[in-house]
matplotlib code that plots the C-alpha trace (Angstrom):
import matplotlib.pyplot as plt

x = [102.2, 104.6, 108.3, 110.1, 112.8, 114.4, 112.5, 108.9, 106.8, 105.6, 103.0, 102.5, 99.2, 97.9, 97.5, 101.1, 102.5, 100.3, 101.7, 105.5, 104.9, 103.6, 106.9, 109.4, 108.1, 108.0, 111.8, 112.9, 111.3, 112.8, 116.7, 115.3, 113.8, 112.4, 109.1, 111.5, 113.8, 115.7, 116.3, 118.1, 116.7, 118.9, 118.3, 116.2, 112.0, 111.0, 108.2, 110.3, 112.1, 108.3, 107.4, 110.1, 109.4, 106.1, 107.1, 109.5, 106.4, 103.9, 106.6, 106.4, 110.1, 111.2, 112.0, 115.4, 115.5, 119.3, 119.8, 121.2, 124.0, 125.4, 128.5, 129.9, 131.0, 127.7, 125.7, 127.8, 126.4, 122.9, 123.5, 125.0, 123.4, 120.1, 122.2, 121.3, 121.6, 119.5, 119.8, 118.5, 120.0, 118.9, 122.0, 125.9, 126.9, 124.7, 126.1, 129.6, 128.7, 127.7, 130.7, 132.8, 131.9, 131.6, 134.7, 132.7, 129.3, 130.0, 126.5, 125.5, 124.7, 122.0, 122.2, 119.6, 120.5, 117.5, 119.4, 122.3, 124.0, 127.8, 127.3, 127.6, 131.5, 130.1, 130.8, 130.4, 128.8, 125.3, 124.6, 121.9, 119.7, 116.1, 114.8, 115.9, 114.8, 111.4, 111.3, 111.9, 109.8, 107.0, 107.5, 107.3, 103.9, 102.4, 103.2, 102.4, 99.1, 98.5, 102.2, 102.5, 98.9, 99.2, 102.2, 100.2, 97.6, 99.7, 100.8, 98.9, 98.6, 101.1, 103.8, 106.7, 106.6, 109.8, 112.9, 114.3, 117.0, 117.5, 119.6, 122.2, 122.7, 123.9, 126.0, 125.3, 121.8, 119.3, 117.0, 113.3, 110.6, 107.4, 104.6, 102.0, 99.4, 101.4, 102.6, 98.7, 96.9, 98.7, 98.8, 94.9, 95.2, 96.9, 94.7, 91.5, 92.8, 92.7, 90.4, 93.1, 92.8, 93.7, 95.8, 98.8, 102.0, 105.5, 108.3, 111.3, 113.0, 115.1, 113.3, 115.2, 113.4, 110.5, 108.5, 109.0, 107.5, 104.2, 103.4, 104.5, 104.0, 101.5, 99.0, 99.7, 98.6, 95.6, 94.6, 95.3, 97.3, 99.1, 102.7, 105.3, 108.8, 111.1, 113.7, 117.1, 117.8, 118.8, 115.0, 112.7, 112.0, 111.1, 109.1, 107.3, 106.0, 105.2, 103.6, 101.7, 101.1, 97.9, 99.7, 103.2, 105.3, 108.8, 111.2, 112.0, 115.8, 113.6, 110.9, 114.4, 116.3, 113.2, 112.8, 116.4, 115.4, 113.4, 115.0, 117.8, 115.9, 114.3, 117.7, 118.7, 115.7, 115.3, 114.2, 110.9, 109.8, 111.9, 110.0, 106.9, 107.5, 108.2, 105.3, 103.1, 104.8, 103.8, 100.4, 100.7, 102.2, 99.5, 96.8, 97.6, 97.5, 93.9, 92.5, 94.2, 92.5, 89.0, 89.2, 88.1, 90.1, 88.9, 88.0, 90.8, 93.3, 91.2, 92.0, 95.5, 95.8, 93.6, 96.2, 99.3, 97.4, 97.3, 101.3, 102.9, 101.4, 99.8, 102.8, 105.7, 102.9, 103.0, 106.9, 107.3, 105.4, 102.2, 99.5, 97.7, 98.8, 95.6, 97.7, 101.7, 103.0, 106.2, 108.0, 111.3, 112.6, 111.4, 110.5, 111.5, 108.4, 109.4, 109.4, 106.2, 104.7, 106.1, 104.6, 100.8, 101.1, 100.9, 98.5, 100.2, 98.2, 101.4, 101.0, 103.1, 103.1, 104.5, 106.2, 109.2, 110.4, 109.6, 105.7, 105.2, 105.0, 101.8, 101.4, 100.1, 98.7, 97.3, 93.5, 92.7, 91.7, 94.3, 97.3, 99.8, 103.6, 104.8, 102.7, 102.6, 98.6, 96.6, 96.6, 95.2, 93.0, 93.6, 96.8, 97.7, 100.1, 101.3, 104.0, 106.5, 107.5, 110.3, 109.1, 109.6, 106.8, 105.4, 103.4, 100.9, 99.5, 99.1, 101.7, 104.8, 107.9, 107.6, 110.9, 114.7, 115.9, 118.3, 118.7, 116.4, 118.4, 117.5, 114.0, 113.3, 114.6, 112.0, 108.7, 107.6, 105.7, 102.6, 103.5, 104.6, 107.2, 109.4, 109.8, 113.0, 111.5, 110.7, 107.3, 103.5, 100.2, 98.8, 95.4, 93.5, 95.0, 98.0, 101.4, 104.7, 107.8, 110.1, 113.7, 115.3, 115.0, 118.5, 119.5, 117.7, 119.8, 121.0, 123.3, 125.5, 123.2, 120.2, 118.7, 116.9, 118.9, 117.0, 119.9, 117.2, 114.9, 118.0, 119.5, 116.0, 116.0, 119.5, 118.3, 115.6, 118.2, 118.7, 122.5, 122.6, 122.8, 123.4, 124.0, 125.5, 124.0, 126.4, 125.8, 125.1, 126.4, 128.2, 128.2, 126.7, 125.6, 127.5, 127.3, 128.8, 127.6, 127.4, 126.9, 124.3, 127.4, 124.6, 122.9, 126.0, 128.3, 124.7, 125.1, 128.7, 128.9, 126.2, 128.5, 131.4, 133.4, 135.8, 136.1, 138.4, 135.5, 133.5, 136.4, 137.1, 134.2, 133.3, 136.2, 135.2, 135.1, 132.2, 130.3, 131.5, 129.4, 126.6, 126.4, 126.5, 123.7, 121.2, 123.0, 122.1, 118.5, 117.7, 119.2, 116.9, 114.1, 115.3, 115.1, 111.3, 111.5, 111.1, 112.6, 115.2, 116.5, 119.2, 120.6, 121.3, 124.5, 127.1, 129.9, 129.7, 132.3, 131.9, 132.8, 135.9, 133.3, 130.0, 128.2, 128.6, 126.9, 129.7, 131.6, 130.1, 128.8, 125.4, 123.0, 121.7, 118.5, 120.5, 120.1, 123.3, 125.1, 125.2, 128.0, 129.9, 130.4, 131.2, 133.9, 135.4, 135.5, 136.6, 139.2, 137.1, 134.3, 137.1, 138.3, 134.7, 135.1, 138.3, 139.3, 140.7, 139.9, 140.8, 141.5, 143.2, 141.9, 142.7, 139.7, 139.9, 136.8, 135.9, 135.1, 132.2, 134.5, 135.7, 139.2, 140.1, 141.8, 141.7, 141.0, 142.5, 141.8, 142.2, 138.5, 137.6, 135.4, 133.4, 131.4, 127.4, 125.5, 123.5, 120.0, 117.9, 115.7, 112.2, 113.7, 112.0, 108.6, 108.1]
y = [97.0, 99.7, 100.3, 103.0, 103.0, 105.7, 107.9, 106.4, 104.3, 101.2, 99.0, 95.4, 93.9, 91.2, 89.2, 89.9, 89.0, 85.6, 84.5, 85.5, 84.0, 80.4, 80.7, 81.4, 77.8, 75.9, 76.9, 76.3, 73.3, 71.6, 73.4, 71.2, 73.3, 71.1, 71.5, 72.6, 74.1, 77.6, 79.8, 83.5, 86.6, 89.0, 92.8, 95.7, 96.2, 95.3, 93.3, 90.5, 90.1, 89.4, 87.5, 85.1, 85.4, 84.0, 81.5, 79.8, 79.8, 78.2, 75.2, 75.0, 75.9, 78.6, 82.6, 83.7, 87.3, 88.9, 92.2, 93.9, 96.4, 93.5, 92.1, 89.2, 88.1, 88.3, 86.2, 83.4, 82.2, 82.5, 80.9, 78.1, 77.1, 77.1, 74.7, 77.6, 75.5, 78.9, 82.5, 85.4, 88.1, 91.7, 92.8, 92.5, 93.9, 91.0, 88.7, 89.5, 89.0, 85.2, 84.2, 86.0, 83.5, 80.5, 78.6, 79.1, 78.2, 74.7, 73.9, 77.3, 76.0, 77.8, 82.1, 83.7, 87.4, 90.1, 93.2, 91.4, 95.0, 94.4, 90.6, 90.5, 88.1, 86.2, 82.2, 81.1, 77.8, 77.8, 81.7, 82.3, 85.4, 85.6, 86.1, 83.0, 80.8, 82.8, 81.6, 78.3, 78.1, 79.4, 76.5, 73.8, 75.7, 75.4, 71.8, 70.5, 73.5, 72.1, 71.4, 75.1, 74.1, 70.8, 72.4, 75.1, 72.8, 70.8, 73.5, 74.0, 77.1, 75.2, 75.2, 77.7, 80.4, 82.4, 83.1, 86.1, 86.9, 89.2, 91.9, 90.1, 93.1, 90.8, 88.1, 85.9, 86.7, 83.8, 82.4, 83.5, 81.0, 81.6, 80.0, 81.1, 81.6, 83.5, 86.0, 86.1, 86.1, 89.3, 91.0, 90.5, 91.9, 94.7, 95.6, 95.2, 97.6, 100.7, 99.2, 98.9, 98.1, 99.3, 101.4, 103.4, 102.2, 102.9, 100.1, 101.7, 99.7, 96.0, 93.4, 91.1, 93.1, 91.4, 95.0, 95.1, 91.9, 92.5, 95.7, 95.4, 91.9, 90.1, 92.9, 93.4, 90.1, 90.4, 94.4, 94.6, 97.7, 99.4, 98.8, 101.0, 100.0, 103.2, 103.8, 103.5, 104.1, 107.7, 108.5, 107.9, 111.2, 112.5, 109.3, 109.7, 113.2, 111.2, 108.5, 110.6, 107.2, 106.9, 104.3, 104.9, 103.3, 104.3, 103.3, 106.6, 107.2, 108.3, 110.4, 112.1, 112.3, 113.7, 116.5, 117.1, 118.1, 120.4, 122.2, 122.4, 124.1, 126.4, 127.9, 128.7, 130.5, 134.4, 135.5, 136.6, 133.0, 131.7, 133.5, 132.9, 129.0, 129.0, 130.8, 128.5, 125.8, 126.7, 126.8, 123.3, 121.5, 123.1, 122.1, 119.5, 116.9, 117.2, 118.3, 114.9, 112.8, 114.4, 116.5, 120.0, 122.8, 126.6, 128.9, 131.1, 128.3, 126.7, 130.4, 130.2, 126.6, 127.1, 129.9, 127.5, 124.9, 127.5, 128.8, 126.0, 122.9, 121.8, 123.3, 121.1, 117.8, 118.2, 118.9, 115.7, 113.5, 113.3, 115.3, 111.9, 109.6, 108.3, 106.8, 106.1, 103.9, 103.6, 101.1, 98.8, 101.0, 103.9, 106.6, 110.5, 111.9, 115.2, 114.2, 111.4, 114.9, 117.1, 114.8, 114.9, 118.8, 119.4, 117.2, 113.5, 110.4, 109.1, 106.1, 104.0, 99.8, 97.3, 94.0, 92.3, 90.0, 86.9, 88.1, 89.2, 92.6, 93.1, 93.2, 96.7, 99.3, 102.6, 103.3, 106.5, 108.9, 107.6, 108.2, 109.1, 109.7, 107.4, 103.9, 101.7, 101.3, 98.2, 94.7, 93.6, 91.2, 87.8, 88.9, 88.9, 90.5, 89.7, 91.5, 89.1, 89.5, 91.4, 93.5, 92.0, 92.0, 88.4, 87.8, 85.1, 85.7, 83.4, 85.3, 83.6, 82.2, 78.5, 78.1, 79.6, 77.9, 75.1, 76.5, 74.9, 76.2, 79.9, 78.7, 77.2, 80.9, 82.6, 80.4, 79.4, 75.7, 77.8, 79.6, 82.6, 84.7, 86.4, 90.0, 91.1, 94.3, 96.0, 97.2, 97.9, 98.1, 101.2, 102.0, 102.0, 99.2, 100.4, 99.0, 101.4, 100.0, 101.6, 99.9, 96.8, 94.9, 93.4, 97.8, 99.3, 99.2, 101.5, 104.1, 103.5, 105.5, 103.6, 105.8, 103.9, 104.2, 104.1, 104.5, 104.5, 106.8, 109.5, 108.9, 109.1, 112.6, 114.1, 112.4, 114.8, 117.6, 117.6, 118.1, 114.7, 111.3, 109.3, 108.9, 106.2, 106.9, 105.4, 104.7, 101.1, 100.8, 104.2, 107.1, 109.1, 109.1, 110.2, 110.1, 109.3, 111.1, 111.2, 114.7, 114.8, 115.7, 117.2, 119.3, 120.0, 120.9, 123.4, 124.9, 125.3, 127.0, 129.4, 130.5, 130.8, 127.8, 125.6, 122.2, 119.3, 116.3, 114.3, 114.3, 117.8, 119.3, 116.9, 117.9, 122.2, 123.8, 125.4, 122.3, 121.4, 123.8, 123.3, 119.5, 121.0, 123.3, 120.0, 117.7, 120.5, 121.1, 116.9, 117.4, 120.4, 118.0, 115.0, 117.4, 117.6, 113.5, 112.5, 108.7, 109.9, 113.1, 111.5, 110.1, 113.3, 113.5, 114.8, 114.5, 113.7, 113.9, 113.6, 110.7, 110.8, 108.7, 108.1, 104.5, 102.1, 98.9, 98.1, 98.4, 96.4, 98.9, 99.3, 96.2, 96.4, 97.7, 100.7, 99.9, 100.6, 97.1, 98.8, 95.9, 95.9, 99.9, 100.4, 97.2, 98.7, 102.4, 101.5, 103.4, 106.6, 105.1, 105.3, 108.8, 109.9, 108.4, 109.9, 113.7, 113.8, 116.7, 114.5, 111.4, 110.0, 107.0, 105.0, 103.2, 100.6, 101.0, 99.6, 101.9, 100.9, 99.7, 96.8, 98.3, 98.5, 101.6, 103.9, 106.7, 109.0, 111.5, 113.2, 113.2, 116.4, 115.8, 118.3, 118.7, 119.4, 121.4, 119.4, 120.7, 120.2, 118.0, 119.0, 122.5, 122.0, 120.9, 123.8]
z = [74.3, 72.9, 72.3, 71.3, 68.7, 66.8, 68.5, 67.2, 69.3, 67.7, 68.8, 68.9, 69.1, 71.5, 68.4, 67.4, 70.4, 70.8, 67.6, 68.8, 72.2, 70.0, 67.1, 70.1, 72.5, 69.4, 68.6, 72.5, 72.8, 69.4, 70.9, 73.8, 76.4, 78.6, 81.6, 84.7, 83.2, 83.8, 81.0, 82.2, 80.4, 80.5, 78.8, 79.1, 78.7, 75.4, 74.0, 72.9, 76.0, 77.5, 74.8, 75.6, 79.0, 78.1, 75.7, 78.3, 80.9, 78.3, 77.8, 81.6, 82.5, 84.4, 83.3, 85.2, 84.7, 86.0, 85.7, 82.9, 84.7, 85.9, 85.6, 84.2, 87.2, 89.4, 86.8, 87.0, 90.8, 89.4, 86.0, 87.9, 90.6, 88.5, 85.9, 83.0, 79.7, 77.8, 77.9, 75.9, 76.0, 74.7, 72.4, 72.1, 75.8, 77.3, 74.5, 75.5, 79.0, 78.8, 76.4, 78.9, 81.4, 79.6, 80.3, 84.1, 82.8, 80.5, 80.8, 78.8, 75.8, 73.2, 74.0, 71.5, 71.2, 69.8, 68.8, 65.9, 66.1, 66.2, 66.5, 62.2, 62.8, 65.6, 65.2, 69.2, 69.2, 70.3, 69.8, 67.4, 66.6, 67.7, 64.2, 63.2, 66.0, 65.3, 61.9, 62.6, 65.4, 62.9, 60.5, 63.5, 65.1, 61.3, 61.0, 64.1, 65.4, 68.8, 70.2, 72.1, 73.3, 75.0, 76.3, 78.4, 79.0, 81.1, 83.6, 86.7, 89.1, 91.5, 89.6, 89.7, 87.2, 87.7, 90.0, 91.1, 92.9, 96.1, 96.4, 98.1, 101.1, 103.1, 101.2, 98.1, 96.5, 96.7, 94.9, 95.3, 93.6, 93.1, 91.5, 88.9, 92.1, 93.8, 91.5, 89.7, 92.8, 94.3, 90.5, 90.7, 94.5, 94.0, 91.1, 93.1, 95.6, 93.4, 90.7, 88.3, 84.5, 81.3, 82.5, 80.4, 82.3, 81.3, 82.0, 83.0, 85.9, 85.4, 84.5, 87.2, 89.9, 90.7, 90.8, 87.1, 87.2, 88.5, 87.8, 83.6, 83.1, 85.8, 85.6, 82.2, 81.4, 84.2, 84.0, 80.4, 81.4, 77.5, 78.9, 77.2, 77.0, 76.9, 73.9, 76.5, 80.2, 79.2, 77.5, 80.4, 81.3, 77.5, 77.3, 80.7, 79.4, 76.2, 77.4, 80.2, 82.4, 84.6, 86.8, 87.8, 90.0, 91.2, 93.9, 96.5, 94.7, 91.5, 93.0, 94.5, 91.7, 89.8, 92.7, 92.8, 89.0, 89.9, 92.6, 90.3, 87.6, 90.2, 91.6, 88.3, 87.7, 88.6, 91.6, 91.6, 90.1, 93.2, 95.4, 93.7, 93.6, 97.5, 98.9, 96.5, 97.6, 101.4, 100.3, 98.7, 101.3, 103.9, 101.7, 99.1, 101.0, 102.6, 99.4, 97.9, 101.0, 100.9, 103.7, 104.2, 103.3, 104.0, 101.2, 101.2, 101.1, 98.1, 96.2, 97.0, 96.1, 92.6, 92.1, 92.5, 90.5, 87.6, 88.0, 89.9, 90.2, 87.0, 85.1, 87.2, 87.0, 83.3, 83.0, 85.2, 82.8, 85.6, 84.4, 84.2, 86.7, 88.6, 91.4, 92.0, 93.9, 95.7, 97.7, 98.0, 100.8, 102.9, 101.6, 103.9, 105.1, 103.6, 99.9, 99.9, 100.9, 98.4, 95.5, 97.7, 97.9, 94.2, 93.6, 92.4, 94.1, 95.4, 97.8, 99.6, 99.8, 101.6, 100.2, 98.7, 96.3, 99.0, 99.0, 95.5, 96.2, 97.4, 101.0, 102.2, 100.4, 101.5, 100.6, 99.4, 101.8, 104.2, 103.0, 105.9, 105.3, 108.3, 107.3, 104.6, 104.6, 105.2, 104.4, 101.6, 100.3, 102.2, 104.1, 107.9, 109.9, 113.0, 115.3, 117.2, 120.8, 119.0, 117.1, 113.8, 111.0, 110.1, 106.9, 105.7, 102.3, 99.0, 97.2, 99.3, 98.2, 97.1, 98.7, 98.4, 95.6, 96.4, 99.7, 102.5, 105.7, 104.4, 103.8, 106.8, 108.9, 107.2, 107.0, 110.6, 110.8, 111.3, 107.4, 108.9, 106.9, 108.7, 106.7, 108.8, 109.4, 112.6, 112.7, 114.6, 113.8, 115.1, 116.1, 112.2, 111.3, 109.5, 109.3, 110.1, 109.3, 111.8, 109.6, 109.3, 112.2, 112.2, 111.7, 114.5, 117.6, 120.2, 121.0, 124.4, 126.4, 125.7, 122.5, 119.5, 116.3, 113.6, 110.4, 107.7, 108.9, 109.5, 106.5, 104.5, 105.8, 104.6, 101.0, 101.0, 100.7, 96.8, 97.5, 99.2, 97.2, 99.5, 102.7, 105.3, 109.5, 111.9, 115.7, 117.0, 120.5, 120.1, 122.3, 119.1, 115.5, 113.0, 109.0, 106.0, 103.0, 98.5, 97.2, 94.2, 91.5, 89.7, 92.1, 94.0, 90.6, 89.4, 93.1, 92.6, 88.9, 90.0, 93.2, 90.2, 92.1, 90.4, 90.7, 88.4, 89.6, 91.6, 94.2, 94.2, 94.4, 97.2, 99.8, 98.9, 102.4, 100.7, 99.7, 103.3, 105.3, 102.5, 103.9, 107.3, 107.2, 105.5, 108.5, 111.4, 109.4, 110.0, 113.8, 114.9, 113.2, 115.4, 118.0, 118.2, 118.5, 121.4, 120.6, 118.0, 119.8, 121.2, 118.0, 116.2, 113.9, 116.1, 113.2, 109.5, 106.3, 102.6, 100.5, 97.9, 95.2, 95.1, 96.5, 93.8, 92.8, 90.6, 93.7, 96.0, 97.8, 96.8, 95.0, 92.1, 93.4, 94.9, 98.3, 100.6, 101.9, 105.5, 106.8, 103.7, 103.5, 107.5, 106.7, 103.8, 105.2, 108.4, 108.6, 108.0, 110.6, 113.6, 112.4, 113.1, 116.3, 117.1, 117.5, 113.9, 111.7, 108.3, 107.5, 104.0, 102.3, 99.2, 97.8, 94.9, 92.1, 88.8, 85.9, 83.6, 81.1, 83.4, 84.5, 88.2, 89.6, 92.7, 94.2, 97.3, 99.0, 102.1, 103.6, 105.8, 109.3, 110.6, 113.7, 113.8, 115.7, 118.4, 119.3, 122.6, 123.0, 122.3, 120.8, 117.6, 118.7, 120.9]

ax = plt.figure().add_subplot(projection="3d")
ax.plot(x, y, z, "-o")
ax.set_aspect("equal")
plt.show()
C-alpha cells in the first residue's frame, strides 16, 4: 500500500501493516473495545485508516465507516443507533465534528486521531493520538504475544464484518450489515470474473461507500492489489496520472467530469486541432468499441484508427491517467450510453457492473467481447436473477446483507421468504442473458397519455453534454415532461469567457439568455434522440429551466454519493415545478442554503422558463 504526503509517495509493506494492526488491536482491547461492538471510522483513504479497520475486525468488533464530508448533524443518527463508544478520526476537521455532537451522543467516550496538526491544545476527555495508542499497544503485544492472535482465532465467516449506511435517497439512512463471508466471497467473485491479481489501484472514493471497501479493501486482502492513497481530493487527477492504475473504478459522475475537462481543453484549442479531434473521434466511435470487442474491422478503418491512436486516443488516455488500465468499471447509477461509448471508443476497456450496498456490489458484470451500453452484464458466480411480475429485479447471492441494523421491518421488505433480495430496480433479462436496467422501479412512471417515463434515462442523456452537471426530469402522471438543469460552472464559465460574456457568479451566469440558448440546444438534441425511440418518443422535454444554485448534499438535495433525492427536490422546488406546468415565462424563488463553513443563508433569483422544440416520433431513426 502506498500513500502520498507532501508530494512524495511512501510505501507501507505488508509486514509494517501487520505490525500496525496488531499494535492497534492490542491498544483498542486494553481501552475496552469488545467483540460485537461498533467503532466509527471517519476520514480519507489512508493506510492507517485501513489498518484501524483491520484491527477492529481482528478483535471481532465492527467498523462503521462514515462519509468524511458529512456534516456533524448527519453523524448523530449512525453513532447513536449503533451505540458507538469508540471512534477513529483522521484529523482536526473530523475531531471537531465528533466533539460538536458529543452532547447528543454521550456514549461516545474514546476518540483517536491520526493527524495531530491543530490538536495540540485540545484537552477533551477520551481524546488521544493514534500514535500513543500504537505505542501502548506495542508494549501490550510484546508482553502478551498471543493476545490478538487469540481474538482472531475466535472469528468466523458468519461474524459481522462491517456496517455501511445507505445513501438515504428516500429518508433516514439504513445500516447494512455484512458478514466476513458475504464481503470476501463477492471480492473473490469479482476478481475471478476479470482475472484480477496484483493490480495497481487508486483509492480515492469515500471509504464509507461499500464500493470503495470492495475494490480497495476486500480485494486488497484477496488479490494483493497495490492500493495507492492520493494526497487529497484536489490532487486525484495528478495522482491518477502518476500512478497509471491497471484497474480503475469510478461512478458515472467522475467519468462525466473527466470528459468535461477534455471538452473544455478542446474548445480552447486552435481551429485545426479542434477539427482534427472531432473528425478522429467520429472514427473512434465507429471503430473503437468494435476493436475492443474483438470484432472484424475493415482495413481502412484500422488505418484511420491507428492514426487517431497516434494523434488523439493514446495521448488522451495518457492525459486522463488511463494508459495502463486493463479494466475499468463504472457503477452506482446508470451511465449515459454516449458517455460510455466515448471511453470505449478511445481504447479504455470500460465496463458496467451492477450491484448495491445490500449485495456487496458484485451481482452482474460484463464479459470481455460482450460489452453493451444498454446492459449491465451477466450474473457473476453463484448469483441468481429473477424478474417479478411487476418488472422488479430480484437477486439471490452469497453477498446479500445479513440485515438492516435494528430495522426488522425494512429487512423483511427487501428479503423474501425464499431468500430473494428486492433490488427496487425495474429491468429484464435479454435473449443473451444480459440484464437491462430501465430505472428505479419507483421512479419509472407514465405520462398522462400512458407513455413510459424513465427520468434517469432522460437525465443521463442531458448530462452527456459537458455544459450540464445535473438534471432532474419531471413528468410522472402529467401531460408532458419537463426538466430542471444545473449548469457545469467550470464548463459554462469557460464557454462564456471565450465569448467575452461577463458574469458575477453561478446564479448570474445560469440566468444569462446566452446560457439558456446553449441549454436549449442540448435539450433539443436530447429530444431528437428520444424521438427515435418508439417507447420514449412521447417523453421529450417540453419546458425547462436552469436552477439558480447547484444541487448540494449539504442542502439535502443530493445523497453523499451524489444521487439526486428526487422526492426531496420535487418538494423543495414545488413552486418551480408548478411554474413549469403553467404558462409562466419566469418564476421568483428564494432558497435556503448551507455554506461550507457551516453558516446558513439564502440565494434568490427570478428564473426564466423556456420551451423546447418537440420532434415527430421516429424521425431521428429515419
